[in-house]
N, C-alpha and C positions, 0 to 999 in steps of 0.2 A: 836363721829362723827354723826352728822347727812345724814343718806342716804336718797336715794330717792328709795321708794319700790313701789311695784305695786301696793297697797295696799290689795293687799290678801296675809295670812301667816296662817298658819298651828294651828289651834285653840287649837287641843287635840289628841293626842295620845294611843294607844295602841296594847299590843301583845297580843297573847295566846302560851304557848308553851308546848307542849307534857310530857305527866307524866314521858314515857318510857323513862332511862336512858341509854344510851349505851357506854360503857370506852371505853378507850383502849386495860384495862384487859381483858374484853369483847371480844374486837377484836381481840387480841392473843390468843384468844380461836377459833376460827375460821377463822384463816388467820396466813399467816407465814411472821408477822411481831413482831412488840416489843411498849413498850409504847414510850422508848427511840428514835425508829426510828420517830413514827407519831409523837412526842412533837417537837422535832428537825427539823423537817422538813414541819412543819406543825402548830405547835404551839397548836394545836387541844389536851386536855385531856377528853371532851364528848361530845355525840351531840345528841338529842332526837330523837325518832321516833313516829311516828304515831299507833294508837294501831290497831288490826285488824277491820276492821266494822269503820273505822275514815276515812276521807279524809279530804281534799284540803277545802271545804267550810263550814266542822266542826269548822279548825279553824281560816277559816276565818270569818265566823260568829262572832265570839267569838271575836274576833280583831276588828272587830267595834262594835260592840256595849260597848267594853271597850273604844273606841276611841271617842265615841258618849256621854258617859257620860263625861270622861275629859272633853269635849270642852263644855259642857250643852246644846249640841244639840239632838232635839228629831230626828228619824229615820225620818220623815216625814214633815224636814229642809229641807233635803236632795235631790236634784233635779240633780244629776251624779252619779252614782255610778262604778269606774275602782276599776277591778282587775287584777291587777299584778302578773300575772303567767304564767309557763312553762308548770307546771304539774296539770292541771285541772282536775276534777273528770271526764267528760267524753266530745268529743268534741263541741258537743251541748245537751242541750244549753249550753250557758255559765257559768262561775263561778259566773262573777259577778248578772247577772241572777238568780242565785241560791239562793247568799246569800242575794240580794233586795228582792226575796219572802220572807226566814226565818226571814228577819228583819221586815215585814207586810209592806211592803210600794209598792209592785210589782202594778205599772202600776202607780207610781207618781214618778218614776225620769228616768232620761236615764240611760241604764246600758250596758256596755260591758267591756270585754277579752284585755289585751293588754301582747302580749308577748314581751321584749327585754332582757331576762333570766335574768341574777341578773340585768342587770341595770334599771330593771321593775320600780323600785318604782320613781327613778328619772325622767323616761319618765313621768311616770302615774301622778306625782305633774305638769310636765312642761304642759302637755296635759288638765289638769284640769283648769289651772292658764288662761293659754289663752281662754279656754271657756270664763273664768268669768271677762277678760280684752275684752272682746269681746261682754257680756252683755248679752253670753246668758245661762249661769247660777250663783245659787248666793253662793250655796255650798256645797259641795262636797264630797263624803266620797274615798280615796285611799287606796285600803287594796294592801298586799304583801304580799300571802301565796302558801306554796309552801311543795309538800310531794314527795320529790325526794329518798327515801329509796326506795320507791316501782321499782326505774331504776335502784338499782344498782347488779350488781354482783360482788358475792362475792371473785371470783377468782380475780379481780383487784384489785391487794394493791393501785395501784394510785388515784382511782376512792371509793372504798368502805370506807375507814377511812376520808374522806373530809365530804360530805356531811349530812345534819341532816333538819330535819320536824320543820317548823313552822311557826307562820303570824303577821304581824304589820298592822298597818291602822292606816292613818291622815283623819282628819276632815282639810277641805282645806275652808278660808273663809274669808270673808270681817277681816280686822284688825283697828286699829287706826293708823296715820301715824305716819312714822318712823320704823313699826314693818312689817317684809313678805318678800314674795322676791323682793330679787332688781339684781343677774344676773343668768345667765345660758350658757351652754356650754350643745350639745348633739352632740356625732358623731356616724357614724358606718364605719366599712370594713367588708364589704362581704365576699371581695377574702379571708378573715381569717377564715370563716365559717366552715370550714371542722376541724379546730385544737379544736373545742368541739363541741360535737355535741350527738343527741338520736336522737337513728335510728328507735326504732321500736314503733313508735308513731304515724306516718305520711303515710301517703298511697301512699308512692312511692314502689314500689316492689322491694326487694333486689335480687339476685342471691343468689345461694345455697351458692357460693363464695365467695362474699362477707361476708354471715352471718357469714361464719369459720373466715374472715380474722378479723372481728370487733365483737365478741361474745358479748360484753358489752352493755350493755344497753345506758349506758353516757359512751361514746369514748371522751376521752380526750389528745391530744398531751402537757403533761404538761410541759413541757419547753417551747415550743412555748408560752404558754398563760404568762407563768413565766417574759418573756421575753416585751408581747406586755403590760400585767397589771403593771408592775413596770415604763413604759415611758406614759402609758394612763392616767393612775390616776394623776398623778402631769400636765398634760397635762393641763387635764378637768377640773383640779383647778383654775389652772394659766390665765385658758381662759375663765372660766367661772370671775374671779373677775376683769378681762378685763373687761367682757360685761358689771358688773355692774358702773364704772367707778368711779369718786372720785378719783383716782389714787392707788385703794385698791391693796395690796400684801400679802401674806402669813403672812407677820407679823400680818397682821391686824385683822386675825382671831383668836378665843376664841378656839374654836371647831373643829373636821374634823372628822366627820363618813362616815371613808372608808365601804363600802362594808365588809363582813366581810368573804374572801374565803381563807384567807392565811394567817400567821403573818409575815410568811419572805417577801412576796406582799408586804404587808403593811409598814413592816419598811423600806424595799429598795425603796419602793416608795416613802418614807418619808425624807432618806436621798438623793436621788437623787434630792431632789428642796430644800433641807436644811431647811426641818421643822421639830422641835422639837418632841419626841415622846409623851412629856405631854400634848400634846395639840391633839393626835388622839386616839380617845375611841375603845380600841377593846375589844371586849367579846368572840371572835373566840372559847378560849379553851375551854367556857360552852357550846356552841350549835353549833359547825363547822359552815359551810357555808349553810345559806339556803337560797339562791338566793336572789328574790326578795326581803323574808321579811327579810331580814337583816339588813336594814338600820333603818326601825321602830321600828324592835325590841330594836335597842341601843338605839333607841332615847328614848323611852316609857321606858327603863333598867334606862337612863341616867336621867332623869325626877325622877324618884323613887329617884334615889341616890342623890339629890340637887347638880347636877356637873349645871344645864343651871339657867340662870335666865335672866330676862328680859332687854331686850337691846345686848344680847349676838351676835357677829356676828358666825356665823356656814357656814360651808362647806360641803354637802352630793355630796359623790362622790362614782362613782363605774364603774366595766366593767363586763361582761357576754358576752354569746353565740351571732355569730351573724359575729364578734366581735360586740359587742354596748360598747361605756363609756358616761362617764358624768357628770356634776356637777352641783349643783345647790348651792346660796349660800343665805343666811334667816336674818333676823335681827328676833330675839329669840322674 
C-alpha cells in the first residue's frame, strides 16, 4: 500500500548499553524478592547499570555516534539535536548541549532537552519532524538516554527491580517518497502526575513528613500506572493510525515497538485491542525499563536481528510520567 508520508523519516538508529549486568539473582541478595516474583510480574530477567563516573551524556553520545554512522551522516550535517531524558547529568547545561559539544558540533546546531519521561522519544521525533516540515531544519539527531539507577531505593521492591540504564538515538531527515512518518498522536493527563514521580531532583521544598512518607526517589503507584498504560497504549496506536489516513487499522501494521515498561502491560494492552503478540517487539527481559531510551534501543536491536525491511509499517508507542502517552506510525 502506497501511503502519503511527510517526506522525513528515520535514516539510522544506534544504541549504547552499559556493561554492568544486574540479574534477578543479584537483586535477591539485597531485596526480599525472588526471580520468580520479578519475572512473573514484570518479565524482566536482568537490567543494566552505569559504572561509577559514567552518566547519561556518556551513553547518549555513544548512541548518537552509532546512529550517525548507521545513517551515513556526518555530525556537522545535523542542525537540530534533541535529547529526550528525565535523568540528565545536571539541570544546566542541558544534556543535549553536552552531547553536541562531545560530537564536535558546538555552535553548529540547535540543541535542547525534552522531558516527557518514558514517552520522550516519541515526543522528540514529533518535534523534530515538525521543525523539518516547517522548513526550519533539515536533519535532526534525537537521543533517548537515561540513568535511572541513581534514583533507585533498594528498599522499594516496586521500583528497584524495574529500571535500567541505557541510551538510543535516531537520525531523522529527508527520505524518498513512500518512506517516513505517516501519522502521530500525542497526549498527556497531568491530573495523574502523582502516580509516577521523582521527588528529590526538583526545586520544590518538601517537608520532613512528606519525605518520610515517600522516601524513595522514584515513587510509583504501580496499580494505577498499569491501568492507565493498558488503555493508553492501544488508544494512542489506534488514533495515530486514524491520523495517518487511508483507513489504516492494526491489521496493517507489520511491527509494533512499545515502550518496554513491563511485559504484563505490553501483553495486556495488545490483548485489549486484539493485536497479535508476534507483531510486538519485546526485549524488556534483557534491559528492564530504560524510559525514553527503550524504543530506540529496541529499534536498533531489531535492525541488528534483521527483523525490519524497507516498506514495513511500524507503530512506536509509549506512556510515561506526566502522565504522557503517544504513538507515531512510520513506513520504514
